[in-house]
C-alpha positions, 0 to 999 in steps of 0.5 A: 500499500502506497503512501503519499505525504504532504508538508506545508511548511512545517505543518504535516497533514495526515497520511493517505493511500493512493494506490488505488485511485484513478488518474484525475481522481480528487481527494481532499484531507484535512490536517490532523491538528485541525480536527474534524472542524477543517474543511479541506480543499476540493479540485473540480476542474483544471483548465489552461488559461492565457495570460490573462486568465481567459480560459482555452481549449488546450487540454494540456500547458506548455512545457515552458510554462503557462497558467491555468485556472482551478475551480473547486471549494475551500479554498482559503486566501494564501493557499499554495499549489504544487505541480508534484512537488514543484511550487507553481510561480504565482498563485492569486486567490480569487474567492474560495472556488477559484485560483488563477495560477502561474506553473513553471516549466516542466518536461512533458507528463502528467503530474499530480496537482496539489492545493494546500491551504494555510491551514494544511487543509490539502486536495489532490487531483492524481495526474491532474495537470498534463504538459506537452510541447505546442508546434512551433513553426519551422517555415520562416517568412516571407516565402520565396516569390511565387510566379503569377499564373504559374501553378506553385507549391510550399510546405508550411512546416511546425515542430515540437508537438508530435502530431498537429494539423494545419489550417488558415487562420485568415483569407488565403491569396485566391487560387490557393488552398491550404492542407492540414499537413501544411501544403500550400499550393495554388496558382494566382491570376493577377495582372500585377505584382502583389504581396499577400499577407495571411496567418496560418495555426498548427494546432495539435492533439491537446488543442494548443496552437500557434499561429503565425503570419506569412507573406508571399509576393507573387510576381508577373514575369516580364514580357520578353521580346526577342532580338537578333543581329549579325550574321544570318547565312543560315537563317540562325537570326531567326527572321525568316530570311538569310539577311546580315542585321547591323542593329536589333531586330525583333524575332517575330511578335512573341513576348514569352521568351524566358532564357537564351540558349547557345549560339551555335556556329550556324544554330540557335535556340530559346526557351519560352516561359511555357516551358517550350523549347524552340531552334532555327538556323542550319540542321545540318547536323541535326542540331535542331532537334526536329528528327531531321537535317533540315534548315529553319529560318524562324524559331520552330518547336522541338517536340512537344514537351513543356518541362525544358528549363536550360539549354546551351550549345557545344558547337553543332551540338545543343544540350538542356535540362528539364525540370525534372532535372534530367539532361538532354543531348543531340547534334553533332557527336564527334569527339564525344560532345554528345555525352552519350558515350559514343560519337554519332550524331542524333537529331533529336534530343536523347537523354544522357544517363538516368540522373535525375539531379542535373541543375546548371550547364555552361554560360555562353559557348563552347567548343566541341567541350561542354560539362554541367553541374549538378544539384549536389554541387559536383562538377562533370565535364566531357568532350575534346581534351586536348590541352586539359580543357575537361580538368580531370588532370589528364589529356584523354577525351570522354565521351560521357560525364566524367566528375572534376575532382571531388569538390561539391562546391562548383557554382558556375561553368563559364564555358570554354572550348578548345584552349580552356575553361572557367568556372566559379565556386559558391565562395566566390573564388575563380577557377580555369584550367586548360591551355594558356596560350594567349593568358586566358587561365589568367594566371600571369604565366604560359603554363598548361593547366589540366586540372582547376587552378584558382585565380588569384585570391578574390572571393567576389567573382560572381559571373564568368563566360569565356570563349576558347581564349578569352574571358570576361567576368563580373564581381559582386561589386558590379564591376567588369574584368576581361583577360585573354586574346584581345586581337579585336579589342574584344576585352574592351580595354580600349587596346589589342593588347593580350592580358594574362591576368583579370584587367578591369574594363573601365570603372563602371560598378553596374555591370549585370551580364557580360558575354563574350564571343570569338572577336566581340563581346558584350554585356548589360548595366543595372540600368538596362543599357545593351553595350557592345565592343570588339570586332562590328566586321564578324563575317561582315554582319554588323554584329555589335548592333551599331549599323556599321562594321567598325572595330570598337576595342571599348564598350559602345552602347548601342541605341538608347534604350533602358529594358535589356535583360540579357544577351548571348554573344556568339557568331551573331548576338540574341538578346531579350529585352521587355 
């Protein structure tokens, strides 16, 4: 037989047997010294409350402490409350039937509750008070921006409670739903960017709830037009003819272009906002992906897929990633550039391996060499390797993706080709490898390197693009840098002198995009202005877009437009503007 004994100060109460009492049973007894005329307190109910002692619907109190209201009978002013052996933080006597109690933090469990009057009379409620962790929100606010008119989903998560359900605490954005598991999804149809604020409540099995206000901004993608100029012998400008253009000319009337692909020797590619892929130009090696070798002088959709995410080129070969993380290639297959473990030409997209974690393709244009970065930050290359441009510490060609070292912190592959490659890591460091024939490795020497070598010690490199033996890059401070071959002023340094270490182009600190090709380069500033430099006579095409064939060795603004967003310079130029 178990005995429970309670002491209040130096006053000792009588002993009682609780071994046969059921959970939540209430017992009351008086001090033996008070004799039979003492009325012991009786606990009738225990309710969880807020700090104002308004009763809640919770069936347990938070492990961090909280407030309760005890109702019953025979409570005396000055009564104390114990949770097992732990005194309450504060007790307010309201009347003989009500006590307002602030309770301390305790571990999740059920505890006996005691009310002890000053005269020693004691009331006990077995397992009368439950402690439980309440939900605590993990998902931070504001949520990441979402695109209007496009389905999205975000999981709103809480922790702490063993189980909980989620519900809206206020009106959700029109077109969205919130499931009990926190899955927030939908499509918001609006015509202008809008920020929505709404509350969400997580409630656990003890009816403890935690509310959080979330904010999400739904953006409207700009209507992007596609422009082209320069060489057009194979219809690669997409203007439905083979006429060269020396100034930017809009391709069709569409305004749903979203990203530029590579600008190969004779073909072009781009993706629209609906995830469709379009190619045009020469199809001699099947590089247009239409299951034939027919030329096209205007954009033509590749298949019917609407899940294309990124596209780039490697000479006469195109590579692309879908939204499911798969990698695809088609076109010229010699030198292993297709990554399909052979040298077969293909005229329609073919998946490379079975991996579904491909994330980033090379920026710009590549010559019989290419690579990609996976979501785990690993870098993979394949194709020609005559000067070590694959970065795998040898000169052996690879016809399937091969990992470069063991690093998992690669962020940007800036392309390359017959002479070398360049990349940026997540820590902002710049790395190059391949041949140093014209200083393109930026190492200040003429040493060939077949594995990545850091350029200087800067950790502020943001964007980079290379083409054979010349490189252009942007730092986080908006400065533009260039190095390598400079026979046509394509480095933008107001001369034709090669550079073997990065050299700043002018003093501007508002560059946002830079692209370089064989004999020319271009860039866009944060104010939306477009600038070109190098040889405007590229194939007599007026490639600088300045309506002439003049060579310029420093950046020159193209027109007066301030809405340019992206460009890709090759044997011609493709650009996007609003």
